[in-house]
C-alpha positions in Angstrom: 57.0 49.9 36.9 54.8 50.6 40.0 51.1 50.0 39.6 49.4 52.9 41.5 45.9 52.1 40.2 44.7 51.8 36.7 47.1 54.5 35.4 49.9 52.1 34.6 50.7 53.6 31.2 52.3 56.8 32.8 55.9 55.5 32.4 55.3 54.8 28.7 53.7 58.2 28.2 56.7 60.0 29.7 59.1 57.8 27.7 57.2 58.9 24.5 57.8 62.5 25.5 61.5 61.8 25.9 61.8 59.7 22.7 59.9 62.4 20.7 62.4 65.0 21.8 59.9 67.1 23.8 61.7 66.8 27.1 65.1 67.8 25.5 63.4 70.9 23.9 61.9 71.8 27.2 65.3 71.6 28.9 66.9 73.7 26.2 64.4 76.4 26.9 64.7 76.0 30.7 61.1 74.9 30.9 59.6 72.4 33.3 57.0 69.7 32.9 54.3 69.7 35.5 51.4 67.3 36.2 49.3 65.3 36.6 46.8 67.9 37.9 43.2 66.6 38.4 44.3 63.1 39.4 43.0 62.1 42.8 40.9 59.4 41.3 43.9 57.9 39.5 46.0 57.9 42.6 43.3 56.3 44.7 41.3 54.4 42.1 37.9 53.1 43.2 38.3 49.9 41.1 41.4 49.0 43.0 40.3 49.9 46.6 36.6 50.4 47.0 35.6 46.7 47.4 38.0 46.1 50.3 38.1 49.7 51.7 34.7 51.4 51.1 35.4 53.7 54.1 38.3 55.3 52.2 35.7 56.9 49.8 33.6 59.9 50.4 30.3 59.7 52.1 27.6 61.4 50.0 23.9 61.1 50.7 24.7 58.4 53.3 26.6 56.2 50.9 30.3 55.8 50.2 30.8 56.7 46.5 33.8 56.6 44.2 35.6 59.8 43.3 34.1 61.3 40.2 33.6 64.8 38.8 30.6 66.2 40.7 30.7 63.1 42.9 32.7 63.1 46.1 36.4 63.3 47.0 37.9 60.4 48.9 37.6 60.6 52.7 40.4 63.0 53.6 39.9 62.4 57.3 40.7 58.7 57.0 44.4 58.3 57.9 44.7 54.9 56.2 43.2 56.3 52.9 45.6 59.3 53.1 48.5 57.0 53.7 47.7 54.8 50.6 47.1 58.0 48.5 50.5 59.3 49.7 52.2 56.0 48.9 50.7 56.1 45.4 51.7 59.7 44.8 55.3 58.8 45.8 55.3 55.8 43.5 54.0 58.0 40.7 56.6 60.6 41.3 59.4 58.1 41.3 58.0 56.6 38.1 57.8 60.0 36.3 61.1 61.7 37.0 60.4 64.0 34.0 57.8 65.9 36.0 59.6 68.8 37.7 56.5 70.3 39.3 54.2 67.8 40.9 50.7 69.2 40.6 48.1 67.3 42.6 44.6 68.7 42.3 41.2 67.2 43.5 38.3 67.4 41.1 36.7 70.8 40.5 33.2 70.4 41.7 33.8 67.2 43.6 32.2 67.5 46.9 34.1 66.9 50.1 33.2 63.8 52.1 30.2 64.3 54.3 31.3 62.1 57.2 31.2 63.6 60.7 35.0 63.9 60.9 35.4 65.6 57.5 32.6 68.0 58.3 34.1 68.8 61.7 37.6 69.5 60.5 36.7 71.0 57.1 37.8 70.1 53.6 40.3 72.9 53.3 42.1 71.9 56.5 42.1 68.2 55.6 43.4 69.0 52.1 46.3 70.9 53.6 47.0 68.0 56.0 47.0 65.6 53.1 49.4 67.7 51.0 51.7 68.0 54.0 51.7 64.2 54.3 52.4 63.9 50.6 55.4 66.2 50.7 57.3 64.5 53.5 58.3 61.3 51.7 59.0 63.3 48.5 61.7 65.2 50.3 63.7 62.0 50.2 62.4 60.2 47.2 62.3 63.2 44.8 64.5 65.9 46.3 64.8 67.4 42.9 61.2 68.7 43.0 61.1 72.5 43.4 60.5 73.6 46.9 59.1 77.1 47.2 60.1 79.2 50.3 58.7 77.8 53.6 55.2 79.0 53.8 53.9 79.9 57.3 51.8 76.8 57.2 55.0 74.8 57.6 54.8 72.8 54.4 55.7 73.4 50.7 52.2 73.8 49.4 50.8 76.3 46.9 47.1 76.4 47.5 44.4 77.3 44.9 40.7 77.2 45.5 38.2 76.7 42.8 34.7 76.3 44.2 31.8 75.6 41.8 29.0 76.9 44.0 26.2 75.6 41.8 27.5 72.1 42.4 28.8 72.6 46.0 26.9 75.2 47.9 28.6 74.5 51.2 31.1 77.2 52.1 34.5 75.9 53.2 36.0 76.5 56.6 38.9 78.8 56.2 42.4 77.5 56.7 44.0 79.6 59.4 47.7 79.8 60.2 48.1 79.1 63.9 51.2 81.0 65.1 
């Protein structure tokens, strides 16, 4: 089993779903399991990385802070942090073959990193970059994952935005397709 942070019980959880017959029943009904959803903190866990790599975590009020609800996302402009996140996602996906739709969602209400690079590029653009980087290794390691038609952005990403303006009054820069 791959340790991708503190969430090492995932393999056992999915084994329980299989042993309990849930996965077989889903297959009979042509249904798919998706997840893990709001999971960025589990795929780049502060307890595993923040001591040695504080720059991987979002800047908020002048300080690097761990990912938490209404806290900050990790620094999406940091290429080394994105690479570790991507490696951890791939490890998770290999460890949980029962998931047929890999759903990766940052925290609702978690503010984007306030570093100069994140502010310059914009959280929406950086999130799309991150998802593109996540998809590439999964094409080989989990080719069974559904791939929707090629969106114009050039990657297999379904985007959904959920801004909680009372917690995050900063409007996002729009993601634009450059054709």
